[in-house]
N, C-alpha and C positions, 0 to 999 in steps of 0.2 A: 628854831626856827622861834621865831617869837608872838606872840596873841596881845592886840591891842581890843578888848573888851567893853562897852559901853552899855551903861542899863539904863533905862528909860520907864518909867511913871506916868501916869496919869492921862494914857492915851485912850480915845476912841474906838471900840473895834473895827468900826467900817474904816475911819484914816488908819490903822495901821494896815489894813489890808490893802486900802488904795497905794499906799506908801511903798507896801514892799513889792507891789505889781512893777513899779516905775521901776523901784530902784533894779527890779528885776532884769526888766527892760533898758533899761539906763547899763547894767553890766556887764551887759554881752558885746558892748563893745575895749572891755576893758575896765581895770579902776579908773575915777576921777581924778583927772591930770593933778599931778604931785605928791599921790599917793605908790612908793613903791611896793603896792601890796601882791600878793601873793595868793589869794582865794578869800571869801568873806564867807560868812555866816550871817544870816540870821535868824531868831530867835523871837516868836509871838507870842504871849499869851493873850487875845484879844477879848476876852469874858470880864480879866482885869484888867485892862489896860496899862502889861509890861512886857518889854518886849529887851532881848543883849542885842548889838551887835558886835558879830566879830571879827576881826581885817586879819590876816594873818600875814607874816614876810618873816621873806628869810634870814633879815642878818638886824640886831638892833639899832646901828646905824638907819635901814630902812626904816624900825619902826619910827623912831623920832622921829621920820620928817614928812613918814605917813599922819603920826600923831599930831602933827605944827597945824598941817592941810586940813583933816580931819574935824580938829579941834572949833574949825573956822565955820565949818558949814554946819545947816540945818538939816531935817528931815522934808522931805519936799510938801508935805502934804504939815497945815495947821496946827491939824489933831491929833499929833502923834503924840502929844505929851511934852512929858520936857526928864533932861539930859541928867539923871543924879549921879553919875559914878562913870569915870574910866579910867579900868587898871590896865596895868599890863603885864603880861605872862611868858617866862618861858614854856614852850608845850611840849613836855616830858611825851608824851607818846598819841600819835597819831594814825589812827587804826580807820581805815575805810572798809567797807565789805561792797 
C-alpha cells in the first residue's frame, strides 16, 4: 500500500472545518473521478491553520495516477490555505482498532 501526503498551511479554522464537512459528504460516493484511492484521511489543526490530506493507494501506479489528478485539484473552500508539500510513502504498518 502507498500513501500520498499533502500538507497545508495558512488556513482559517472555520474554512478547514467547512472543507472537511464537504469532503466527507462527497466522499460517501467514493474517491474523485480519476483517483484510484482505497482510503482517505484528513487531519486538521484549525487553531494553527495546518492540515494533512492522506490518500491511500494499493499500488505505485495507482498512486501516480491519483497524484496527477489530485495535483490539479483545489480544496472546496477558499480559506483552506496553501498546499506547501506533497510526499509519497510506502505504508509499512496499517493498524486499525
